[in-house]
N, C-alpha and C positions, 0 to 999 in steps of 0.2 A: 126281201125285195131285191137283194143284190144279185140275184141270178135265178135261173129256172133249173134247178138241179145242181149236181156236183160238177158237171163238165165245164161250167163257166170258170172254175178256178184254174183250169189248166189250159187256157186259150192263148197264152203267150203275153198277156198283159200283166205279168207279175211285177211287183215292186221289190227289187232286190234291196234287202236291208230294212225295209219298212217295218217288218215285224221282228227283226233281229236286234240283238243288243242285250245288255244286262238289265234285269229288273231289280229295282231297289226295294228292299224290305220296308214295309210300312207305307209305301206309296199306293194310293187307291187308283189303280189302272182301270178297274171295272167301270166305275161311274163315268170317267172320261170317255171310255170306249163306247158305253151305252149312249151317251150324248152324241158322239160322233156317228154312231150307227143310225140314230134317228135322222140326223141331217143327211147322211149318205143315202139312206133309203128315200128320203124326200127328193133329193136331187136325181136319184136313179128313176123314180117315177116320172119326174119332169123330162128326163132324157128319153124315156120310152114314149112319153106323150108327144114329143116332137118327131118321133119316127126313128130315133137312133137305137141301135141294138146294143145291149149291155155286153155283148161279146166283142164290141169294137170300141166302146168308151163307157166308163163307169166310175162312180164314186166309191171309194173304199175307206172304211172306218179304221182308225188306228189311234195310238196315243203317243205322246212324246215322253221323254225321260222323266218328266215331272208328273205324269199321269193325266195331263190335259188332253182332251180329245182333239184329234186331227182328222180332217177328211182330205184324202188324196184323190185327185182326178187323174185317171190313167186311161190312155187310149192310143189308137193308131193315129199317126200324124194327119192323114187325110180326113179322118172323122173329126178330130179335134179342130181342124181348119173349118170344117162344115159347121161345127158348134159355134166357133168364133164368128162365122158369117151370120148365123142366126141371132147371136147376141148383138152384133153390130147393127143388123137390120132393126132389131127391137130398140136399141139405143137411139138410132137415127129417127125412128118413127115417134119416139117419146121426147125428142129434143135433147137427148143425152141424159135424161133423168134415170136414176137407178131405182 
């Protein structure tokens, strides 16, 4: 769900260093990444649902050095501003409740 084909990986929204670094033997990175992938896929479906293109903003699954899942939001500043406006409008209409 993080993209429609391979081209989305090379669209300029790369996260330098997000997947780099040393892996520690014995740390379970796979389960943390799988958890992050599920959350990233859910967020990506929501982004698509509000009309945003994954080539402009998307959630990306990763892990930290301890193997805990991490979801990064990466996007072009103007599109992230649009997402912030959508979230602010939602928060205002709900009285600030999350």
